[in-house]
Structures are given as C-alpha cells and as structure tokens.
C-alpha positions in Angstrom: 16.7 30.0 -96.8 15.8 33.5 -96.4 18.8 33.8 -94.0 20.8 33.2 -97.3 19.4 36.0 -99.4 18.4 38.6 -96.7 20.8 41.4 -97.4 19.6 44.4 -99.6 23.1 45.1 -100.5 23.6 41.9 -102.8 24.9 43.0 -105.9 24.8 39.5 -107.7 21.9 39.0 -110.3 20.0 35.9 -109.5 20.0 33.3 -111.9 16.9 31.6 -113.5 15.7 28.7 -111.5 16.6 25.3 -113.0 17.4 21.6 -111.4 20.5 20.5 -110.0 20.8 18.0 -112.8 20.6 20.6 -115.4 23.4 22.5 -113.6 25.8 19.6 -113.4 25.2 18.8 -117.0 26.3 22.4 -118.0 29.5 22.2 -115.7 32.8 22.2 -117.5 34.8 18.8 -117.0 37.8 20.8 -114.9 35.8 22.1 -112.2 36.1 23.0 -108.6 34.3 20.3 -106.4 32.2 21.7 -103.5 30.5 19.6 -101.1 27.7 20.9 -98.9 26.9 19.0 -95.8 23.6 20.1 -94.0 20.5 18.5 -92.9 18.3 21.3 -94.1 17.5 20.5 -97.9 16.7 24.6 -98.2 20.3 25.3 -97.5 21.6 23.1 -100.3 19.0 24.7 -102.7 19.9 28.2 -101.7 23.6 27.4 -102.2 23.3 25.9 -105.6 20.9 28.9 -106.5 23.4 31.5 -105.3 26.8 29.9 -106.7 25.5 27.1 -109.6 26.2 29.4 -112.6 29.3 31.4 -111.6 32.8 30.8 -112.1 35.8 31.0 -109.8 39.5 31.3 -111.1 38.1 30.6 -114.6 36.7 27.1 -113.4 33.1 26.3 -113.1 31.6 24.4 -109.8 30.4 21.0 -109.5 28.5 20.2 -106.2 28.3 17.3 -104.0 25.6 16.7 -101.3 25.3 15.1 -97.8 22.3 15.6 -95.3 23.7 13.9 -92.4 27.3 13.5 -91.0 27.1 9.7 -91.6 26.3 10.2 -95.4 29.1 12.9 -95.5 31.5 10.2 -94.2 30.6 7.7 -96.9 30.8 10.2 -99.5 34.1 11.7 -98.2 35.5 8.3 -98.0 35.1 7.8 -101.9 35.4 10.8 -103.5 38.8 12.6 -104.3 39.7 16.3 -105.0 37.1 18.1 -103.0 38.2 21.8 -102.8 35.6 23.2 -100.4 33.3 21.8 -97.6 30.3 23.9 -96.4 29.5 22.1 -93.3 26.6 22.6 -90.6 27.8 22.4 -87.2 24.8 21.1 -85.9 22.9 18.2 -87.6 22.0 15.1 -85.7 24.0 16.0 -82.7 25.3 19.1 -81.5 28.8 18.4 -82.2 28.2 16.3 -85.6 29.8 18.8 -87.7 33.0 19.3 -85.4 33.4 15.6 -85.1 33.2 15.5 -88.7 36.0 18.0 -89.1 38.3 15.5 -87.1 37.2 12.7 -89.3 38.1 14.8 -92.5 41.6 15.7 -91.1 42.7 12.9 -88.9 41.0 9.8 -90.3 41.0 10.7 -93.9 44.1 12.7 -94.2 42.4 15.1 -96.1 44.7 18.4 -95.4 44.1 20.2 -98.5 40.6 20.8 -98.6 38.9 23.7 -97.3 36.5 23.6 -94.3 34.0 26.4 -93.7 31.5 26.1 -90.6 28.1 27.3 -91.0 25.6 27.5 -88.2 22.3 28.8 -87.6 23.0 28.4 -83.8 26.1 30.0 -83.1 25.8 29.4 -79.3 26.3 25.7 -79.5 30.0 26.3 -81.0 31.8 29.3 -79.5 33.8 30.9 -82.6 37.0 31.1 -80.8 37.1 27.7 -79.4 36.0 26.3 -82.6 38.8 28.0 -84.6 41.5 27.0 -81.8 40.6 23.7 -81.4 39.6 22.4 -85.0 41.4 22.5 -88.2 38.8 24.7 -89.9 39.4 27.6 -92.3 36.5 29.8 -91.8 33.5 30.1 -89.4 30.4 31.9 -90.5 26.9 32.1 -89.3 24.1 31.3 -91.7 22.9 34.9 -91.3 26.1 36.3 -92.7 26.3 34.6 -95.9 24.5 36.6 -98.4 25.1 35.6 -102.0 28.0 38.1 -102.5 29.4 37.1 -98.9 29.0 33.5 -99.9 30.8 34.0 -103.1 33.6 35.9 -101.6 33.9 33.3 -98.6 34.1 30.3 -101.1 36.4 32.1 -103.8 38.9 33.0 -100.9 38.8 29.2 -100.0 39.2 28.0 -103.5 42.4 30.3 -103.9 43.7 29.0 -100.6 42.9 25.2 -101.8 44.6 25.9 -105.2 47.9 27.5 -103.7 47.8 24.7 -101.1 47.4 22.0 -103.9 50.2 23.6 -105.9 52.6 23.7 -103.0 51.7 20.3 -102.3 52.1 19.1 -105.7 55.3 20.9 -105.8 56.4 19.2 -102.8 55.5 15.9 -104.2 57.1 16.3 -107.3 60.3 17.4 -106.0 60.3 14.5 -103.6 59.6 12.2 -106.5 62.5 13.9 -108.5 65.0 13.5 -105.8 63.9 9.3 -105.1 63.8 9.2 -109.1 67.5 10.8 -109.5 68.6 8.4 -106.7 67.2 5.5 -108.5 68.7 6.5 -111.8 71.9 7.1 -110.5 72.2 3.4 -109.2 71.4 2.1 -112.8 74.4 0.5 -114.6 75.1 1.6 -118.1 73.6 4.1 -120.4 71.0 1.9 -121.8 69.4 0.9 -118.5 69.7 4.5 -117.3 67.8 5.9 -120.4 64.9 3.1 -119.8 64.7 4.5 -116.4 64.2 8.0 -117.7 61.2 7.1 -119.6 59.7 5.3 -116.8 60.1 7.8 -114.1 58.6 10.6 -116.5 55.6 8.5 -116.9 55.4 8.4 -113.0 56.2 12.2 -112.8 53.4 13.1 -115.2 50.8 10.7 -114.0 50.2 8.9 -117.2 51.7 6.5 -119.6 53.9 8.1 -121.9 55.2 6.9 -125.2 58.7 7.8 -126.4 62.2 7.2 -126.9 65.8 8.2 -125.9 68.9 8.7 -128.1 72.2 9.9 -127.6 75.0 11.1 -129.9 77.0 8.6 -131.9 80.2 10.6 -131.6 81.2 11.2 -128.2 83.9 13.5 -129.3 81.6 16.4 -130.4 78.4 17.6 -129.9 75.3 16.6 -132.1 74.5 18.7 -134.9 71.8 16.7 -137.0 69.4 14.2 -136.0 71.2 11.4 -138.1 74.0 12.1 -135.3 71.7 10.7 -132.7 71.1 6.7 -131.8 68.3 5.5 -130.2 69.1 3.3 -127.2 65.8 3.2 -125.3 62.2 3.1 -126.5 58.6 2.6 -125.2 56.4 0.1 -127.2 55.1 2.2 -129.7 58.7 3.2 -131.0 60.1 0.1 -130.4 60.8 -0.2 -134.5 63.6 2.7 -133.7 65.5 0.5 -131.2 69.2 0.6 -132.2 68.6 2.9 -135.2 69.5 6.6 -135.9 66.8 9.0 -135.0 66.5 10.3 -138.6 64.5 6.9 -139.1 61.6 8.3 -137.4 58.2 7.9 -139.7 56.7 11.4 -138.4 58.6 14.1 -140.0 57.0 16.6 -137.4 58.9 14.6 -134.8 62.1 15.1 -136.7 61.8 18.7 -137.2 60.9 18.9 -133.4 64.2 16.9 -132.3 66.2 18.9 -134.9 65.0 22.3 -133.5 65.8 21.1 -129.9 69.3 20.2 -131.1 69.8 23.5 -132.5 68.6 25.4 -129.7 70.1 23.0 -126.9 67.0 23.1 -124.9 63.6 21.6 -124.0 60.4 22.0 -126.2 57.1 21.7 -125.1 54.1 21.4 -127.8 50.6 20.6 -127.5 51.2 16.8 -128.0 55.0 16.3 -128.0 57.7 17.2 -125.4 61.7 17.1 -126.6 63.8 17.1 -123.5 67.5 17.8 -123.9 69.9 16.5 -121.4 73.5 18.0 -121.4 76.1 17.5 -119.2 80.1 18.6 -118.8 81.5 15.7 -120.8 79.4 16.5 -123.9 77.5 13.3 -123.6 74.2 14.5 -124.4 70.8 12.7 -124.4 67.7 13.5 -126.2 64.2 12.5 -125.1 61.2 12.6 -127.2 57.7 12.2 -125.3 54.4 11.7 -126.8 52.1 13.3 -124.2 48.6 13.5 -126.6 47.6 16.5 -124.2 49.4 20.0 -123.3 51.0 19.7 -120.0 50.4 22.2 -117.3 52.8 24.8 -116.2 53.6 23.0 -112.9 54.5 19.7 -114.9 56.9 22.0 -117.3 58.5 23.2 -114.0 58.9 20.0 -112.3 60.2 18.6 -116.1 62.8 21.4 -115.9 63.9 20.5 -112.5 64.0 16.8 -113.4 66.1 17.6 -116.6 68.8 19.6 -114.1 68.8 16.6 -111.9 69.3 13.9 -114.3 71.9 15.7 -116.2 73.9 15.3 -112.9 72.8 11.7 -112.8 73.9 11.4 -116.4 77.1 12.7 -115.4 77.5 9.8 -112.6 76.3 7.3 -115.0 78.9 8.4 -117.7 81.6 8.6 -114.9 80.9 5.2 -113.4 80.7 3.8 -117.0 84.2 5.1 -117.8 85.7 3.8 -114.3 84.1 0.5 -115.2 85.7 0.5 -118.5 89.0 1.6 -116.9 88.7 -0.9 -113.9 88.0 -4.0 -116.1 89.4 -3.1 -119.9 92.9 -2.2 -121.1 92.7 1.3 -122.7 95.3 0.7 -125.4 93.9 -2.7 -127.0 90.4 -2.6 -125.7 90.9 -6.1 -124.4 90.1 -7.2 -120.9 92.5 -6.5 -118.2 94.0 -8.6 -115.5 91.2 -7.7 -113.0 88.7 -8.6 -115.8 90.5 -11.8 -116.3 90.5 -12.6 -112.7 86.8 -12.1 -112.4 86.3 -14.5 -115.4 88.8 -17.0 -114.3 87.1 -17.2 -110.7 83.7 -17.8 -112.6 85.2 -20.5 -114.8 86.7 -22.2 -111.6 83.3 -22.3 -110.1 81.5 -24.0 -113.2 81.5 -27.2 -115.0 83.7 -25.4 -117.8 86.7 -25.8 -115.1 87.4 -29.4 -116.3 88.2 -28.9 -119.7 89.7 -25.1 -119.5 93.2 -24.2 -119.8 94.7 -20.7 -118.8 97.8 -19.5 -120.9 99.9 -16.5 -120.6 101.5 -15.5 -123.8 104.8 -13.2 -123.6 106.2 -11.3 -126.6 109.8 -12.3 -126.9 112.1 -9.2 -127.1 109.2 -6.9 -127.1 111.5 -4.3 -125.0 114.2 -4.2 -127.6 111.7 -3.4 -130.4 110.0 -1.0 -128.3 113.2 0.9 -127.4 114.4 0.7 -131.2 111.1 1.8 -132.9 109.7 3.9 -130.4 106.8 3.6 -127.9 104.2 4.9 -130.5 105.3 2.0 -132.6 105.4 -0.6 -129.9 101.8 0.3 -128.9 100.5 -0.1 -132.5 102.3 -3.6 -132.5 100.6 -4.4 -129.3 97.5 -3.6 -130.7 98.2 -5.5 -134.1 98.8 -8.7 -131.8 95.8 -8.1 -129.9 93.8 -7.8 -132.9 95.2 -10.9 -134.5 94.6 -12.9 -131.2 91.0 -11.8 -131.2 90.7 -12.9 -134.8 91.9 -16.4 -133.8 90.4 -17.0 -130.5 87.9 -14.1 -129.9 84.7 -16.2 -130.4 85.7 -19.1 -128.4 88.0 -18.0 -125.7 88.3 -15.3 -123.1 91.3 -12.7 -124.1 93.0 -10.3 -122.0 96.1 -8.0 -121.8 97.6 -8.6 -118.2 101.1 -7.0 -118.7 103.1 -4.9 -120.9 103.5 -7.4 -123.6 102.0 -10.3 -121.8 98.6 -11.6 -123.0 96.3 -14.1 -121.4 94.0 -16.7 -123.0 91.5 -18.6 -121.3 89.5 -21.3 -122.8 88.7 -25.1 -123.8 91.7 -27.3 -123.7 91.3 -28.0 -127.6 91.7 -24.4 -128.4 94.3 -23.1 -126.0 97.3 -25.0 -127.1 100.7 -24.0 -127.7 100.6 -25.2 -131.3 97.6 -22.8 -132.0 99.0 -20.2 -130.1 102.4 -20.3 -132.1 100.4 -20.2 -135.4 99.6 -16.6 -134.4 103.0 -15.6 -134.7 104.1 -17.8 -137.8 103.6 -14.6 -140.0 105.1 -11.1 -139.7 102.9 -8.2 -138.1 102.5 -5.1 -140.4 102.8 -1.8 -138.5 103.4 1.6 -140.0 104.2 -0.2 -143.4 106.9 -2.3 -141.6 106.8 -6.0 -141.2 107.7 -7.1 -138.0 108.3 -10.8 -137.1 107.8 -11.9 -133.4 107.8 -15.0 -131.4 106.1 -15.6 -128.1 107.0 -17.8 -124.9 104.1 -19.6 -123.3 103.1 -20.7 -119.6 100.1 -23.0 -119.5 98.0 -24.3 -116.8 95.3 -27.0 -116.8 92.4 -26.0 -114.5 90.9 -29.5 -114.1 91.7 -30.7 -110.8 93.2 -27.3 -109.9 92.6 -26.5 -106.0 93.5 -22.8 -106.1 91.7 -19.6 -106.7 91.8 -17.4 -109.8 94.6 -15.4 -108.3 96.4 -18.4 -107.6 95.9 -19.7 -111.1 97.2 -16.7 -112.6 100.3 -16.8 -110.2 100.9 -20.5 -111.4 100.8 -20.0 -115.0 103.4 -17.0 -114.7 105.4 -19.4 -112.8 105.3 -21.8 -116.0 106.0 -18.8 -118.1 109.0 -17.7 -116.2 110.3 -21.4 -116.2 109.8 -21.5 -119.9 111.7 -18.2 -120.6 114.6 -19.3 -118.2 114.6 -22.3 -120.7 114.4 -21.0 -124.0 112.6 -18.3 -125.7 109.7 -19.2 -128.1 108.9 -22.3 -126.0 106.1 -23.4 -123.7 105.7 -24.9 -120.2 102.9 -26.4 -118.3 102.7 -25.6 -114.7 103.3 -28.6 -112.2 103.1 -28.8 -108.4 106.9 -28.9 -108.2 107.1 -25.5 -109.9 104.9 -24.2 -107.1 106.6 -25.7 -104.2 110.0 -24.1 -105.5 108.6 -20.5 -105.9 106.6 -20.7 -103.0 109.7 -21.6 -101.0 111.5 -18.9 -102.2 108.8 -16.3 -101.6 108.8 -17.9 -97.8 112.5 -17.5 -97.7 112.2 -13.9 -98.8 109.6 -13.0 -96.0 111.8 -14.9 -93.7 115.0 -12.9 -94.6 113.3 -9.6 -94.4 111.9 -10.5 -90.8 115.6 -11.6 -89.8 116.8 -8.4 -91.3 114.6 -6.4 -89.3 114.8 -8.4 -86.3 118.8 -8.3 -86.3 119.2 -12.3 -86.8 121.7 -11.3 -89.6 125.3 -11.0 -88.5 128.8 -10.4 -90.1 131.9 -12.7 -89.9 135.3 -12.2 -91.0 137.8 -14.6 -92.6 141.4 -13.5 -92.2 143.3 -13.0 -95.4 147.1 -14.2 -95.1 150.5 -13.5 -96.5 151.6 -17.1 -97.3 154.9 -16.0 -97.3 155.2 -14.8 -93.6 151.9 -16.6 -92.6 150.7 -13.3 -91.0 147.3 -11.7 -91.5 147.0 -8.9 -93.7 143.2 -8.3 -93.7 139.9 -9.9 -93.6 136.8 -10.5 -95.7 133.4 -9.5 -94.5 130.9 -12.4 -94.8 127.3 -12.2 -94.0 125.4 -15.1 -92.2 121.9 -15.7 -91.0 120.8 -17.9 -88.0 117.2 -18.7 -88.1 114.7 -18.9 -85.1 115.8 -22.6 -84.7 119.2 -21.6 -84.3 120.3 -23.3 -87.8 122.4 -21.5 -90.0 121.0 -20.9 -93.6 123.6 -21.2 -96.3 124.5 -18.0 -98.0 124.1 -19.7 -101.6 120.6 -20.2 -100.4 119.6 -16.8 -99.2 122.1 -14.4 -101.0 120.2 -14.8 -104.5 116.8 -14.3 -102.6 118.3 -10.9 -101.2 119.3 -9.9 -104.6 116.1 -11.1 -106.3 113.8 -9.3 -103.9 116.0 -6.2 -103.9 116.7 -6.4 -99.8 120.5 -6.8 -100.9 120.6 -2.9 -101.2 119.7 -2.4 -97.4 121.5 -5.4 -96.2 124.7 -4.3 -98.3 124.9 -1.0 -96.8 124.4 -2.5 -93.4 127.2 -4.8 -94.1 129.6 -2.2 -95.4 129.0 0.0 -92.3 129.4 -2.9 -89.9 132.8 -3.8 -91.7 134.0 0.0 -91.4 133.3 0.1 -87.7 135.2 -3.3 -87.3 138.1 -1.8 -89.5 138.4 1.2 -87.2 138.2 -0.8 -84.1 141.0 -3.2 -85.3 143.2 -0.2 -86.3 142.5 1.5 -82.8 143.7 -2.0 -81.3 147.1 -1.4 -83.0 146.4 -3.3 -86.5 147.2 -0.2 -88.6 147.9 -1.9 -91.6 144.8 -4.4 -91.5 142.6 -4.0 -94.5 138.8 -5.0 -94.8 137.2 -6.5 -98.1 133.4 -6.1 -98.7 131.4 -7.8 -101.3 129.1 -5.4 -103.3 126.5 -7.2 -105.4 125.3 -5.8 -108.7 121.9 -4.3 -107.5 123.5 -2.5 -104.8 126.5 -1.2 -107.0 124.1 -0.1 -109.5 121.8 2.0 -107.3 121.9 5.5 -108.1 122.5 6.2 -104.3 125.5 4.2 -104.0 128.4 6.3 -104.3 126.6 8.6 -101.5 126.2 5.7 -99.1 129.7 4.6 -99.4 131.0 8.0 -98.7 128.4 8.6 -95.9 129.8 5.2 -94.5 133.3 6.2 -94.3 132.6 9.7 -93.1 130.4 8.3 -90.2 132.7 5.3 -89.3 136.1 7.3 -90.0 137.4 4.2 -91.7 140.6 4.7 -93.6 139.5 4.3 -97.4 142.9 3.1 -98.2 142.2 0.1 -96.1 138.6 -0.8 -97.6 138.4 -2.8 -100.5 135.0 -3.5 -102.3 134.8 -6.7 -104.3 132.9 -7.0 -107.3 132.1 -10.0 -109.5 133.5 -10.7 -112.9 129.9 -10.8 -114.3 129.4 -7.4 -113.0 132.4 -6.0 -114.5 131.4 -7.2 -118.0 127.6 -6.3 -117.7 128.1 -2.7 -118.5 131.6 -1.9 -119.0 131.3 1.7 -119.4 128.8 2.4 -116.5 131.4 0.5 -114.5 134.3 2.3 -115.4 132.8 5.5 -114.6 131.6 4.3 -111.2 134.7 2.9 -110.5 136.8 5.8 -111.1 134.5 7.7 -108.7 134.9 5.1 -105.9 138.9 5.3 -106.5 138.7 9.0 -106.0 137.6 8.1 -102.6 140.8 6.2 -102.1 138.7 2.9 -102.0 140.4 -0.1 -103.6 138.8 -2.6 -105.8 138.9 -6.2 -106.4 137.4 -8.7 -108.9 135.7 -11.7 -107.2 135.4 -14.9 -108.6 138.0 -14.2 -111.6 137.9 -16.8 -114.3 134.4 -17.8 -114.1 132.8 -14.7 -116.1 134.5 -15.0 -119.4 136.3 -11.4 -119.2 137.3 -9.1 -122.0 141.0 -8.3 -121.4 140.6 -5.0 -123.0 137.8 -4.0 -120.5 139.7 -5.5 -117.6 142.7 -3.0 -118.5 140.2 0.1 -118.6 138.6 -0.9 -115.0 141.9 0.0 -113.2 141.3 -2.6 -110.5 143.8 -3.3 -107.7 143.3 -7.1 -107.1 142.0 -10.2 -108.6 140.6 -13.1 -106.5 141.2 -16.6 -107.9 137.9 -18.4 -107.6 138.0 -21.6 -105.1 137.0 -23.8 -108.0 140.4 -23.1 -109.8 142.1 -23.6 -106.5 140.3 -26.9 -105.9 141.9 -28.3 -109.2 145.3 -28.1 -107.2 145.6 -31.9 -105.8 147.2 -35.0 -105.7 145.3 -36.5 -108.6 144.7 -33.6 -111.2 146.9 -31.3 -112.8 148.8 -28.4 -111.2 146.0 -25.8 -111.4 146.9 -24.4 -114.8 144.0 -21.8 -114.8 144.9 -20.4 -111.5 148.6 -20.3 -112.8 147.4 -18.4 -115.8 145.5 -15.9 -113.6 148.5 -15.1 -111.5 150.7 -14.8 -114.7 147.8 -12.3 -116.0 148.0 -10.1 -112.7 151.7 -10.1 -112.8 151.6 -8.8 -116.3 148.9 -6.0 -115.6 150.6 -5.4 -112.4 147.7 -6.1 -110.3 147.9 -7.9 -106.9 146.3 -11.5 -106.6 144.5 -13.4 -103.9 143.5 -17.1 -103.9 140.2 -18.1 -101.8 139.3 -21.3 -100.6 142.9 -22.7 -99.9 142.4 -25.7 -97.6 145.6 -27.9 -97.9 149.4 -27.0 -97.7 149.8 -28.5 -101.2 147.5 -25.8 -102.7 149.3 -23.0 -100.6 152.9 -24.1 -101.8 151.6 -24.5 -105.4 149.9 -21.1 -105.3 153.3 -19.6 -103.8 155.1 -21.2 -106.5 153.1 -19.4 -109.0 153.8 -16.2 -107.5 150.4 -15.8 -105.7 151.3 -14.7 -102.0 147.7 -13.9 -100.5 145.3 -16.6 -99.7 142.2 -17.0 -97.5 140.7 -20.4 -96.6 140.4 -23.0 -93.8 144.1 -23.7 -94.0 144.7 -20.7 -92.3 141.5 -19.6 -90.5 137.5 -20.0 -90.5 135.4 -17.1 -90.7 135.4 -15.5 -87.3 133.0 -13.2 -85.2 134.0 -9.9 -84.3 135.3 -11.0 -80.5 136.9 -14.4 -82.1 138.8 -12.1 -84.7 140.2 -9.7 -82.0 141.0 -12.6 -79.9 142.7 -14.4 -82.8 144.6 -11.2 -83.8 145.9 -10.6 -80.3 147.4 -14.3 -79.7 151.1 -14.8 -80.4 152.2 -14.5 -83.9 153.4 -18.4 -84.0 150.0 -19.5 -83.4 149.1 -18.2 -86.8 151.6 -20.2 -88.6 150.6 -23.6 -90.6 153.1 -26.4 -89.7 
C-alpha cells in the first residue's frame, strides 16, 4: 500500500475514507468500468482510495475486483464493457498475469479493453519481453504508481479505449449500413423497402424504435405540406396511420416536426424524436419519423446520416426496379397487363385446376388503323384507353385483361364469362372520345384450355391463328382454334424455314420456258421460272412455296437473285448469237414496292451488261390496280431504263381500263384459265378473244400462256394473238437444255 502513495510530489488531495459499497452507490450510471486483478487486498483498497471519487472524460469510475487469475476468468467471461484492466503479473504463479492476458485477448476476443500490467517484482517478467510478446498497453512497477501517475496512466488508457470503441463502433456501424443497404436493395416494391428501413434503423440504434414511413402522393412534384405525404409502413404503435395521409397524426408536435423537415429538406434530431428525409434524383422522397425516447449520441447521428445517404441510393434502385417492373409487365398507355404479364398468368392458369374451365380470347378492333390515320394517333390512343376501360368494366373483376398489340386485347377467364356474345356486347354502343362518338366492332379468336397440351406461348400463338382465320373469313366474327388450324400454320412455318435454308444452300434454281411466235414457230424469248428441289430430290410446286416466300418477305432477296440469273443468261444467249432473244422475269408485289427495287434493277443491268430493251418485267394485274398512282410513277422510272413491262394473268384482276391506259405497258399475258376454255367441248374462248381485241385497240402486244393443244394455238392466232408459251411448243428448260434447244435445227421447233 505504501508503494502506491510514497511520492512527496503527489498533487492530488486524498478523499475521506469510505467503503467500496458507498463509493459504488455514488457512481453515475454511465461510468467507466475498471477491473482490478491482484492477490493483494491492499492494492485493491489503495487503487479505490486513489481513484474512487475522480472523473475521467466527464464520467465516473466503477470498479470490479478479482483476487486470483481464476476468479478473474469467471468475471471477465460474464461482464462486458470493461475499459481498463489493472493486472498483477505475479499471483498464484509467476506467469499467471501474462497467461490471463492471452485468455482475455485470444479466448474472450476482448481486443478493445486496455490492459495495464503492474508488478512489485519486475525481475519475473522483463519489460521488453512482455511488451513484445503480449498484447498489453502499459507496464508499470507498483513503486512507480503514485496517485498522480496512476491517474495519468488510467486516464491515458481510458482515452485510448474510448477512441478504439469509437473506431470499432464506426466500423461495425458502417459494415451494418453496407449490409443493410444490400438487403434493402433486394426488396421488391416501395412498401417492402419502407418496412425494411424501419427494421434496419432499430438494429442500427440497438433498440426497438417506433415510427412510420411516408412518401409523397404526387410523384410529379416535391411534397410541400404534411398532407402531401401518405403513410406506407408503420411500427405497431403507429399502425392506426397505415394507408392514411400524415396529417392524421394525433400528436401535433410530431406534425410540426415533419413539416419542418419538409420545409428544410433535411434530417432533424430532437430529444425523443428523429425525422429522416430521404431524397433521390427522381424526386421520389421518403420521410421517416422515429420515436427514440432518448437523445441519440453523436456517433448514432453520424451513422444515421451515412445510412440515409446509402438508402437514398437504394431508394433510387427500388424505384427504378419498380418502374422496370411496371414497364416489363404493364402497358404504359392503358395500364393493362402486357403480353409478358399475360404469358405469366397464362402459364399459371395452365398449371392450375382453373385450366379445365378457362378460355383465352384475342379481341382485335376492326379497321382501327383507318380510324387512327383519319383522326390522328392521339385520338387513336384515347380510343384504345376507352376500349380498355369498357373491357375492364365488363370483365375486370372476373377475368385477366391485357393489351398484347396495337389494337389487340386479350381476355383470360372462365368459359362462362369469356364468350363471343359477351365480348361483342362491349362493342354494341359507340365509344365517346373527345366529344365524338365512334362505333367500333371487333373480331375474336378463342381457344379452350381444357385438354390443351401446349404451354402459354403456344396457347397465345394458337389463339392468334384462330383470330387470323376469323379475320380472313369475315370481320366482326369469331373463330375457335382447332387442331387443323395449328397443323396448317405450322406446316407453313416449317416450309418457310425450309425455303430459307434451300435459298441459302443453293437448292433453288431457275428454268426458262421458251416463248414462241406461232406464225413462224420460232423462239423469240423465254420466261424465267423459279424451281425448288428439296433434300429428298422432290420438286416443291411453285404455287406452294411462292406464297410462303411472299408472306415471309424472302421473295425480295429471291426475286433479286432470279433477276440477276436471268440477266446473266440473257447476255450469254446473245453472245451465242441469239441477239433478238428477250427474257421475261416475274416481279412480286413485295419486291416491286421495296424502296430499293429501282436501284437493284439498275445494278443488275449494269453488273450483267444485259440489254435493257430485251428485258421484260411481268407484274400481276392485282398489283397494277392496288396503288395505281405509285405504280405509274415506278413504271415510268423503269421505262426510262429501257426495260419493258408486261401484265401477267390478265383478265383475273378486274382491271380499270382507264388505269391500264395510264400504265403504258408493253404487253398483256392471257391467263391460262382463259386459254383452257378453248377446247372441243366448250366455247371458243370469248374472254381470250376480248383480251386480244383490247390489246389491239390499245396497241399493246399480247401473249398467251398455257398453250397445250394445236386447237388452242390455231384459235388464238385466229383472234390475232401471235405469241404463246406452253407445253405444245416447249416445257421449261435448264440453262444447258435451253442453249442446246436453241442450237438445234429450226425445223425441230415446229409443231406438226
């Protein structure tokens, strides 16, 4: 004891002696906890006597006592938040103190507590070795520790402990904030995110916190008054506010605090309440009210500020995710589910007992494009919204409704509700848009899901097949999907893929059918015809694959290839000496109306050096009548190149003679159907005769196709038609066969 108080330089005034119990009774609640571990009771008394009534860092001291290493182990294992340990090196054993240091650091993991070794026998533990080998913070002999020096040593240790605790708390708080932010960002929806914010703040502050979260009602502008805020998440104490505006808060002081936070756009910290203001770049703000019942520490405030900054980023992500979800699953115009959401719902229905009684329908508004073009897209959008609203009014509570295309809606529900009759009822009355009444009708495709084996995507495709069948039959009608429809459309798709593969793998080829002057029975030209031999060596009829090529758009590329092939062959035949030989090439409507057609035609002529005057393009009569003004302009440009024009299948397209005159074509081709009328049993081919007479009056050449008998040839010549092609004279030939045929004796061409 005398060792502790022997210095004459001690400047501290000793307190009156009193018991340890009396001292502890006077200690404030928030005090530093000092543990004295020494087998000498006098050391405990002297330390208490020296430090008992002092304050360090504005906090009093509380003492724990252990008189052996084993007793110290038991106390340390159950007592938290010890700031400083004053530890005797030598107790029961010479190394008891140093072993206890290892126990504190390694076994208990108490890395914050400051350990001061004291020894009255310094020879047992050399100072340098102890500091080097053990995690201790100071090492003193008991003879050094006068009251002033003891106070200085403990004060230094407490300051060090306080700094370490602050750093650790900051680190733990920041780690928590990072983890909390990650967890909150995984939340789906603003309400789940807001509930998570309340939970995470409670964990951050280390105690249960009551409160609520509200967001602004109008997303378009920042909230300015408390009534602009809508409560979306609450703790139990504030549950009465759920789904209400924040001005319904019963405590006026809380209302005033929130209003102040709105005005200042920042966090507020009061003695019992905290208001946190989360703001992000999208002006989607959250306000959080917390009832803490105590004043939070500066460290907690700093952590809350960091938390708010991180959560604002999380709020951005949640709002972005919500918007992406909205865009991904809902139609922005009508607010209805979109195709993706419908497919999700459809897949769930097909996997549930509802499948047996459900029907899917597609509702297409008739002639909507014309209405849209005539009255404007803004009017058209308003009309679609009006249709969506009426469909919702009729089916919204019992069915799933979606917009799956421009003017196509889908309806999924019970077979008693989703019927053509009930859907048609929606369109019985006119729709009023912008003070105008618009009467609409719809065409419907339906599929019964009972017994259906396909998935959601297949069901939607098959319903679309039924819709197309209904539209092809008659507008304002309906059609249920059948297996036969599916087989037909799938065969078309299969052929489309096979045709594309055949074109890419060069299994398509061109043949040439000679065209004959029947008066001399000599060839004057040929028509280039496309042929397809599949992998099995079988020919696919042109009337099967040409419509598929036109439907798929592949005809544009195929047509250009045929044109170039025919031009190359024309040049080759001219080089062989057949300088007057002409080449006719069919041009489809898709190819002809392509914006690059003229450029591709000019390029083909330039690249092949084919004489334009010997090239003849055949267009169908229906093309000629489809858009006469556009056709007249295009044909004029073609004629400028020197290329001739022929109208194929003439007589089948209900031509307008006035348009025919304007087209300035060079030739009419009589369709084989009218040539076939010339036979022994029927009439004499009156339509063919009329076409010949028309061509003569318009000073246009005429050629007949499909001439197979001498009677047909003689009759046509009697009408005044001198050009023909058909099996009577020659079948379509490959390049080599055509060249050999032309090179033969002219007498071989003649029909006996």
